[in-house]
MDAnalysis code that builds the backbone (N, CA, C; Angstrom):
import MDAnalysis as mda
import numpy as np

u = mda.Universe.empty(360, n_residues=120, atom_resindex=np.repeat(np.arange(120), 3), trajectory=True)
u.add_TopologyAttr("name", ["N", "CA", "C"] * 120)
u.add_TopologyAttr("resid", np.arange(1, 121))
u.add_TopologyAttr("resname", ["GLN", "VAL", "GLN", "LEU", "VAL", "GLU", "SER", "GLY", "GLY", "GLY", "LEU", "VAL", "GLN", "PRO", "GLY", "GLY", "SER", "LEU", "ARG", "LEU", "SER", "CYS", "ALA", "ALA", "SER", "GLY", "SER", "ILE", "PHE", "SER", "ILE", "ASN", "GLY", "MET", "GLY", "TRP", "TYR", "ARG", "GLN", "ALA", "PRO", "GLY", "LYS", "GLN", "ARG", "GLU", "LEU", "VAL", "ALA", "HIS", "ILE", "ILE", "SER", "SER", "GLY", "SER", "THR", "ASN", "TYR", "ALA", "ASP", "SER", "VAL", "LYS", "ASP", "ARG", "PHE", "THR", "ILE", "SER", "GLY", "ASP", "ASN", "ALA", "LEU", "ASN", "THR", "VAL", "TYR", "LEU", "GLN", "MET", "ASN", "SER", "LEU", "LYS", "PRO", "GLU", "ASP", "THR", "ALA", "VAL", "TYR", "SER", "CYS", "ASN", "ALA", "GLN", "VAL", "VAL", "ASN", "THR", "ALA", "ARG", "ALA", "LEU", "PHE", "GLU", "VAL", "TRP", "GLY", "GLN", "GLY", "THR", "LEU", "VAL", "THR", "VAL", "SER", "SER"])
u.atoms.positions = np.array([
    [6.636, 237.891, -35.546],
    [6.474, 237.546, -34.137],
    [4.999, 237.649, -33.765],
    [4.551, 236.707, -32.955],
    [3.155, 236.665, -32.528],
    [3.108, 236.703, -31.008],
    [2.190, 237.481, -30.487],
    [2.021, 237.572, -29.032],
    [0.588, 237.276, -28.643],
    [0.423, 236.681, -27.456],
    [-0.884, 236.473, -26.857],
    [-0.911, 237.237, -25.542],
    [-1.962, 238.007, -25.333],
    [-2.105, 238.766, -24.103],
    [-3.427, 238.391, -23.450],
    [-3.336, 237.865, -22.218],
    [-4.532, 237.483, -21.476],
    [-4.941, 238.605, -20.539],
    [-6.219, 238.632, -20.218],
    [-6.736, 239.569, -19.223],
    [-7.999, 238.981, -18.606],
    [-8.391, 239.541, -17.480],
    [-9.662, 239.160, -16.877],
    [-9.562, 238.341, -15.612],
    [-8.361, 237.966, -15.211],
    [-8.236, 237.206, -13.981],
    [-8.496, 238.060, -12.764],
    [-8.553, 237.411, -11.616],
    [-8.771, 238.148, -10.379],
    [-9.312, 237.264, -9.293],
    [-9.807, 237.905, -8.247],
    [-10.363, 237.210, -7.088],
    [-11.888, 237.206, -7.196],
    [-12.468, 236.045, -6.997],
    [-13.925, 235.918, -7.067],
    [-14.377, 234.949, -5.991],
    [-15.580, 235.141, -5.487],
    [-16.116, 234.245, -4.468],
    [-16.639, 232.968, -5.115],
    [-16.662, 231.886, -4.362],
    [-17.262, 230.647, -4.893],
    [-18.667, 230.900, -5.403],
    [-18.963, 230.312, -6.566],
    [-20.260, 230.537, -7.188],
    [-20.286, 231.711, -8.135],
    [-19.244, 232.502, -8.126],
    [-19.187, 233.682, -8.968],
    [-18.730, 233.371, -10.385],
    [-18.572, 234.439, -11.174],
    [-18.196, 234.308, -12.576],
    [-17.042, 235.241, -12.918],
    [-16.276, 234.830, -13.902],
    [-15.230, 235.666, -14.484],
    [-15.178, 235.369, -15.977],
    [-14.720, 236.346, -16.741],
    [-14.479, 236.115, -18.162],
    [-13.045, 236.477, -18.479],
    [-12.321, 235.501, -19.006],
    [-10.951, 235.726, -19.440],
    [-10.929, 236.022, -20.930],
    [-9.995, 236.868, -21.318],
    [-9.801, 237.183, -22.736],
    [-8.369, 236.885, -23.133],
    [-8.198, 236.485, -24.382],
    [-6.856, 236.247, -24.920],
    [-6.831, 236.868, -26.307],
    [-5.988, 237.861, -26.482],
    [-5.894, 238.565, -27.753],
    [-4.571, 238.262, -28.426],
    [-4.649, 237.860, -29.689],
    [-3.453, 237.558, -30.472],
    [-3.117, 238.734, -31.370],
    [-1.826, 238.995, -31.514],
    [-1.385, 240.067, -32.396],
    [-0.035, 239.719, -32.992],
    [0.296, 240.400, -34.095],
    [1.589, 240.175, -34.729],
    [1.436, 239.669, -36.153],
    [2.431, 238.939, -36.601],
    [2.508, 238.480, -37.989],
    [1.705, 237.191, -38.178],
    [0.387, 237.339, -38.110],
    [-0.506, 236.187, -38.162],
    [-1.123, 236.054, -39.540],
    [-1.010, 234.864, -40.126],
    [-1.746, 234.552, -41.342],
    [-3.076, 233.910, -40.970],
    [-3.029, 232.952, -40.063],
    [-4.253, 232.315, -39.573],
    [-3.978, 231.650, -38.238],
    [-5.039, 231.419, -37.503],
    [-4.945, 230.701, -36.230],
    [-5.784, 229.442, -36.343],
    [-5.153, 228.294, -36.200],
    [-5.862, 227.023, -36.360],
    [-6.682, 226.661, -35.131],
    [-6.208, 227.038, -33.981],
    [-6.926, 226.711, -32.764],
    [-6.346, 227.462, -31.585],
    [-7.167, 227.652, -30.569],
    [-6.698, 228.283, -29.338],
    [-7.264, 227.512, -28.154],
    [-6.475, 227.456, -27.109],
    [-6.900, 226.736, -25.914],
    [-6.573, 227.498, -24.663],
    [-7.317, 227.205, -23.627],
    [-7.035, 227.700, -22.281],
    [-6.543, 226.542, -21.437],
    [-5.426, 226.759, -20.772],
    [-4.844, 225.786, -19.868],
    [-4.780, 226.418, -18.483],
    [-4.658, 225.583, -17.476],
    [-4.477, 226.114, -16.132],
    [-3.510, 225.241, -15.353],
    [-2.841, 225.887, -14.420],
    [-1.922, 225.177, -13.546],
    [-2.113, 225.681, -12.129],
    [-2.538, 224.771, -11.275],
    [-2.705, 225.093, -9.865],
    [-1.401, 224.792, -9.128],
    [-1.184, 225.408, -7.982],
    [0.052, 225.161, -7.228],
    [0.241, 223.679, -6.942],
    [1.414, 223.170, -7.264],
    [1.730, 221.785, -6.992],
    [1.106, 220.781, -7.937],
    [0.443, 221.274, -8.980],
    [-0.209, 220.367, -9.932],
    [0.322, 220.588, -11.345],
    [0.089, 219.610, -12.194],
    [0.496, 219.734, -13.593],
    [-0.476, 220.633, -14.344],
    [0.028, 221.240, -15.394],
    [-0.829, 222.046, -16.256],
    [-1.834, 221.136, -16.950],
    [-3.062, 221.619, -17.059],
    [-4.105, 220.823, -17.703],
    [-4.874, 221.673, -18.701],
    [-5.376, 221.012, -19.726],
    [-6.218, 221.683, -20.704],
    [-7.593, 221.922, -20.096],
    [-8.079, 223.137, -20.229],
    [-9.401, 223.487, -19.723],
    [-10.422, 223.464, -20.849],
    [-10.093, 224.138, -21.946],
    [-11.021, 224.235, -23.074],
    [-10.229, 224.563, -24.325],
    [-10.770, 224.142, -25.466],
    [-10.086, 224.369, -26.726],
    [-11.107, 224.652, -27.812],
    [-10.736, 225.525, -28.747],
    [-11.610, 225.841, -29.867],
    [-10.761, 225.867, -31.136],
    [-11.321, 225.317, -32.219],
    [-10.600, 225.350, -33.486],
    [-11.309, 226.291, -34.457],
    [-10.694, 226.520, -35.584],
    [-11.190, 227.541, -36.506],
    [-12.588, 227.246, -37.035],
    [-12.996, 225.974, -37.014],
    [-14.351, 225.620, -37.454],
    [-15.403, 225.973, -36.409],
    [-14.942, 226.288, -35.197],
    [-15.850, 226.580, -34.098],
    [-16.073, 225.418, -33.159],
    [-15.526, 224.258, -33.508],
    [-15.677, 223.092, -32.657],
    [-14.914, 223.300, -31.352],
    [-15.518, 222.863, -30.257],
    [-14.922, 223.063, -28.937],
    [-14.838, 221.750, -28.179],
    [-13.941, 221.718, -27.204],
    [-13.933, 220.606, -26.264],
    [-13.489, 221.133, -24.906],
    [-13.908, 220.419, -23.859],
    [-13.710, 220.870, -22.487],
    [-13.216, 219.743, -21.599],
    [-12.493, 220.122, -20.564],
    [-12.172, 219.165, -19.512],
    [-13.460, 218.798, -18.794],
    [-13.558, 217.568, -18.347],
    [-14.775, 217.117, -17.664],
    [-15.090, 217.981, -16.448],
    [-14.052, 218.466, -15.788],
    [-14.244, 219.215, -14.548],
    [-14.893, 220.579, -14.759],
    [-14.914, 221.065, -15.996],
    [-15.465, 222.393, -16.261],
    [-16.665, 222.364, -17.199],
    [-17.009, 221.199, -17.712],
    [-18.158, 221.110, -18.618],
    [-19.407, 221.637, -17.930],
    [-20.212, 222.346, -18.679],
    [-21.468, 222.944, -18.211],
    [-21.247, 224.144, -17.297],
    [-19.990, 224.499, -17.022],
    [-19.706, 225.704, -16.234],
    [-18.909, 226.733, -17.028],
    [-18.003, 226.260, -17.874],
    [-17.141, 227.148, -18.651],
    [-17.545, 227.095, -20.114],
    [-17.376, 228.224, -20.808],
    [-17.656, 228.294, -22.232],
    [-16.529, 229.039, -22.934],
    [-15.962, 228.406, -23.953],
    [-14.931, 229.044, -24.760],
    [-15.583, 229.559, -26.042],
    [-15.189, 230.745, -26.448],
    [-15.724, 231.329, -27.675],
    [-14.665, 232.243, -28.276],
    [-14.878, 232.633, -29.518],
    [-13.922, 233.515, -30.160],
    [-14.503, 234.164, -31.395],
    [-13.800, 235.160, -31.892],
    [-14.235, 235.767, -33.140],
    [-13.921, 234.796, -34.281],
    [-14.360, 235.147, -35.486],
    [-14.244, 234.212, -36.604],
    [-12.802, 233.797, -36.890],
    [-11.889, 234.716, -36.732],
    [-10.486, 234.424, -37.024],
    [-9.727, 233.918, -35.818],
    [-10.414, 233.812, -34.699],
    [-9.798, 233.422, -33.422],
    [-8.691, 234.386, -33.005],
    [-8.767, 235.635, -33.445],
    [-7.781, 236.597, -32.968],
    [-8.013, 236.957, -31.506],
    [-9.242, 236.837, -31.065],
    [-9.570, 237.027, -29.653],
    [-10.444, 235.866, -29.213],
    [-10.069, 235.258, -28.107],
    [-10.804, 234.124, -27.576],
    [-11.150, 234.423, -26.122],
    [-12.323, 233.982, -25.735],
    [-12.814, 234.232, -24.384],
    [-13.051, 232.909, -23.663],
    [-12.939, 232.969, -22.353],
    [-13.334, 231.846, -21.516],
    [-14.279, 232.389, -20.456],
    [-15.556, 232.101, -20.623],
    [-16.560, 232.496, -19.637],
    [-16.628, 231.409, -18.573],
    [-16.356, 231.790, -17.343],
    [-16.310, 230.827, -16.249],
    [-17.414, 231.156, -15.255],
    [-18.351, 230.255, -15.105],
    [-19.474, 230.422, -14.183],
    [-19.403, 229.371, -13.080],
    [-20.147, 229.614, -12.034],
    [-20.216, 228.671, -10.907],
    [-18.816, 228.258, -10.455],
    [-17.974, 229.226, -10.269],
    [-16.581, 228.940, -9.931],
    [-16.456, 228.288, -8.560],
    [-15.479, 227.396, -8.478],
    [-15.214, 226.640, -7.256],
    [-13.789, 226.928, -6.801],
    [-13.503, 226.736, -5.515],
    [-12.130, 226.949, -5.053],
    [-11.109, 226.131, -5.837],
    [-11.495, 224.955, -6.277],
    [-10.556, 224.119, -7.022],
    [-10.278, 224.639, -8.436],
    [-10.974, 225.682, -8.852],
    [-10.669, 226.324, -10.127],
    [-9.519, 227.326, -9.992],
    [-9.079, 227.566, -8.782],
    [-7.974, 228.490, -8.558],
    [-6.718, 227.997, -9.256],
    [-6.149, 228.851, -10.096],
    [-4.972, 228.467, -10.883],
    [-4.507, 229.661, -11.705],
    [-3.339, 229.502, -12.298],
    [-2.907, 230.431, -13.344],
    [-3.434, 229.890, -14.674],
    [-4.200, 230.720, -15.349],
    [-4.787, 230.339, -16.627],
    [-3.972, 230.961, -17.761],
    [-3.608, 230.131, -18.720],
    [-2.802, 230.597, -19.852],
    [-3.480, 230.205, -21.155],
    [-3.368, 231.069, -22.124],
    [-3.888, 230.688, -23.434],
    [-2.757, 230.262, -24.346],
    [-3.120, 229.425, -25.284],
    [-2.183, 228.808, -26.213],
    [-2.803, 228.857, -27.596],
    [-1.986, 229.130, -28.594],
    [-2.501, 229.208, -29.954],
    [-1.614, 228.431, -30.916],
    [-2.260, 227.799, -31.866],
    [-1.553, 227.171, -32.992],
    [-1.684, 228.139, -34.164],
    [-0.564, 228.762, -34.501],
    [-0.558, 229.903, -35.415],
    [0.191, 229.580, -36.692],
    [-0.373, 230.035, -37.807],
    [0.371, 230.061, -39.069],
    [0.758, 231.518, -39.288],
    [2.052, 231.779, -39.355],
    [2.462, 233.178, -39.498],
    [2.476, 233.591, -40.975],
    [2.840, 234.812, -41.208],
    [2.802, 235.341, -42.572],
    [3.827, 234.689, -43.477],
    [4.786, 233.968, -42.904],
    [5.743, 233.188, -43.698],
    [5.239, 231.765, -43.908],
    [4.001, 231.507, -43.470],
    [3.344, 230.207, -43.611],
    [3.994, 229.129, -42.770],
    [4.649, 229.543, -41.694],
    [5.208, 228.578, -40.745],
    [4.202, 228.354, -39.619],
    [4.079, 227.087, -39.200],
    [3.147, 226.733, -38.133],
    [3.910, 226.615, -36.822],
    [3.430, 227.275, -35.804],
    [4.085, 227.147, -34.512],
    [3.086, 227.422, -33.400],
    [3.565, 227.226, -32.185],
    [2.721, 227.339, -31.007],
    [3.167, 228.549, -30.187],
    [2.194, 229.266, -29.667],
    [2.480, 230.455, -28.862],
    [1.743, 230.356, -27.536],
    [2.378, 230.832, -26.471],
    [1.766, 230.865, -25.146],
    [1.669, 232.308, -24.660],
    [0.591, 232.577, -23.934],
    [0.474, 233.841, -23.243],
    [1.208, 233.785, -21.921],
    [1.195, 234.911, -21.201],
    [1.962, 235.010, -19.959],
    [1.204, 234.453, -18.756],
    [-0.090, 234.267, -18.909],
    [-0.890, 233.711, -17.824],
    [-1.572, 234.783, -17.000],
    [-2.729, 234.429, -16.461],
    [-3.469, 235.322, -15.578],
    [-3.992, 234.500, -14.397],
    [-3.880, 235.053, -13.203],
    [-4.232, 234.313, -11.998],
    [-5.723, 234.454, -11.694],
    [-6.354, 233.313, -11.477],
    [-7.746, 233.269, -11.029],
    [-7.759, 232.654, -9.636],
    [-8.311, 233.391, -8.689],
    [-8.402, 232.915, -7.317],
    [-9.862, 232.881, -6.911],
    [-10.322, 231.706, -6.510],
    [-11.708, 231.542, -6.067],
    [-11.685, 231.282, -4.572],
    [-12.138, 232.256, -3.822],
    [-12.055, 232.164, -2.367],
    [-13.062, 233.107, -1.729],
    [-13.554, 232.688, -0.560],
    [-14.459, 233.556, 0.187],
    [-13.674, 234.381, 1.201],
])
């Protein structure tokens, strides 16, 4: 069994910064990639940023040059540094991982989500 635990959400003023963390644990052989998604009230979930085991990253256009995804070499812990936050960044942020477990099965895991609120 593999679990993802997010932390770092909270209330921040516009223009402020937050750093989210996502830690993976359990029967992990390798992690192929991890991503941060967000879902605002009344909107569909969207991909915010993604990183693969090679270190290659990609971002939603709305967060480019403001958010940075990073992780340790094995992607057991991944971070999302969010700068210059805007009210429209308010959402529940969830991390997602593509995991190969110790039985060499590939599957997808989701964290429970952490709320980010950008408001004055």
